[in-house]
C-alpha positions as a Python dict, from the first residue, in 0.01 Angstrom:
ca = {
    (1, 'X'): (0, 0, 0),
    (2, 'X'): (-27, -185, 330),
    (3, 'X'): (-66, -564, 408),
    (4, 'X'): (-111, -645, 779),
    (5, 'X'): (-106, -1010, 866),
    (6, 'X'): (-216, -1153, 1198),
    (7, 'X'): (-334, -1479, 1361),
    (8, 'X'): (-27, -1670, 1384),
    (9, 'X'): (93, -1851, 1704),
    (10, 'X'): (202, -2179, 1847),
    (11, 'X'): (-15, -2482, 1787),
    (12, 'X'): (40, -2852, 1828),
    (13, 'X'): (47, -3084, 1534),
    (14, 'X'): (-283, -3171, 1407),
    (15, 'X'): (-427, -2825, 1527),
    (16, 'X'): (-575, -2537, 1346),
    (17, 'X'): (-509, -2172, 1299),
    (18, 'X'): (-678, -1898, 1102),
    (19, 'X'): (-455, -1627, 945),
    (20, 'X'): (-600, -1288, 855),
    (21, 'X'): (-456, -1011, 624),
    (22, 'X'): (-593, -662, 629),
    (23, 'X'): (-531, -481, 291),
    (24, 'X'): (-539, -111, 221),
    (25, 'X'): (-407, 144, -36),
    (26, 'X'): (-517, -31, -350),
    (27, 'X'): (-835, -158, -517),
    (28, 'X'): (-853, -483, -329),
    (29, 'X'): (-1130, -657, -535),
    (30, 'X'): (-925, -633, -853),
    (31, 'X'): (-615, -810, -729),
    (32, 'X'): (-527, -1175, -706),
    (33, 'X'): (-434, -1226, -344),
    (34, 'X'): (-179, -1496, -231),
    (35, 'X'): (-38, -1641, 88),
    (36, 'X'): (326, -1723, 96),
    (37, 'X'): (551, -1857, 355),
    (38, 'X'): (900, -1864, 450),
    (39, 'X'): (1065, -2112, 687),
    (40, 'X'): (1402, -2047, 848),
    (41, 'X'): (1681, -2091, 602),
    (42, 'X'): (1452, -2156, 319),
    (43, 'X'): (1325, -1956, 32),
    (44, 'X'): (985, -1794, 47),
    (45, 'X'): (716, -2021, -114),
    (46, 'X'): (372, -1956, -251),
    (47, 'X'): (97, -2134, -55),
    (48, 'X'): (-227, -2042, -180),
    (49, 'X'): (-408, -1784, -407),
    (50, 'X'): (-749, -1663, -527),
    (51, 'X'): (-903, -1387, -720),
    (52, 'X'): (-1273, -1362, -675),
    (53, 'X'): (-1463, -1465, -355),
    (54, 'X'): (-1685, -1703, -569),
    (55, 'X'): (-1396, -1792, -800),
    (56, 'X'): (-1147, -2078, -796),
    (57, 'X'): (-872, -2123, -551),
    (58, 'X'): (-519, -2253, -608),
    (59, 'X'): (-302, -2434, -356),
    (60, 'X'): (42, -2566, -330),
    (61, 'X'): (40, -2947, -320),
    (62, 'X'): (189, -2944, 13),
    (63, 'X'): (-112, -2779, 178),
    (64, 'X'): (-390, -2906, -59),
    (65, 'X'): (-667, -3049, 139),
    (66, 'X'): (-554, -2886, 464),
    (67, 'X'): (-555, -2507, 395),
    (68, 'X'): (-841, -2302, 269),
    (69, 'X'): (-807, -1952, 139),
    (70, 'X'): (-1091, -1697, 131),
    (71, 'X'): (-1140, -1328, 105),
    (72, 'X'): (-1406, -1068, 195),
    (73, 'X'): (-1384, -790, -57),
    (74, 'X'): (-1618, -562, 146),
    (75, 'X'): (-1374, -561, 421),
    (76, 'X'): (-1041, -588, 216),
    (77, 'X'): (-951, -895, 398),
    (78, 'X'): (-810, -1234, 293),
    (79, 'X'): (-786, -1522, 520),
    (80, 'X'): (-597, -1870, 536),
    (81, 'X'): (-777, -2133, 732),
    (82, 'X'): (-498, -2398, 825),
    (83, 'X'): (-616, -2736, 949),
    (84, 'X'): (-425, -3045, 1037),
    (85, 'X'): (-111, -2853, 1075),
    (86, 'X'): (227, -3027, 1060),
    (87, 'X'): (571, -2927, 1193),
    (88, 'X'): (701, -2851, 845),
    (89, 'X'): (405, -2579, 823),
    (90, 'X'): (630, -2379, 1070),
    (91, 'X'): (715, -2059, 895),
    (92, 'X'): (640, -1693, 869),
    (93, 'X'): (326, -1628, 660),
    (94, 'X'): (265, -1341, 435),
    (95, 'X'): (7, -1218, 209),
    (96, 'X'): (62, -1047, -123),
    (97, 'X'): (-119, -889, -406),
    (98, 'X'): (-3, -1007, -737),
    (99, 'X'): (189, -728, -936),
    (100, 'X'): (228, -515, -606),
    (101, 'X'): (574, -513, -497),
    (102, 'X'): (495, -501, -119),
    (103, 'X'): (541, -741, 163),
    (104, 'X'): (408, -701, 514),
    (105, 'X'): (566, -789, 819),
    (106, 'X'): (413, -1148, 823),
    (107, 'X'): (285, -1359, 1106),
    (108, 'X'): (471, -1654, 1265),
    (109, 'X'): (325, -1988, 1274),
    (110, 'X'): (497, -2263, 1489),
    (111, 'X'): (391, -2607, 1485),
    (112, 'X'): (536, -2809, 1766),
    (113, 'X'): (427, -3019, 2057),
}
């Protein structure tokens, strides 16, 4: 199993970023995929998730209306479009497949002026 996150960076408040996660080593289309984040000194928290490209999506209240999760099963990719970013969104972001005990290296998002 491998999950490789990318797309993080430094962005000003109100800005946008698109995170990507490349998955391999398992039957990607069969798994519910989520994004999590972990800020310094805080526990890792679930941010968003989805199963099917045409199915429903779920979001934490803190990001609802600002973040959009999507996936491309043909490419084994999952994405997180983040708009209207706030300083409190600063964290390392990780993707994860439900029921697979594996975390990638994450990608750092820093929202600061």
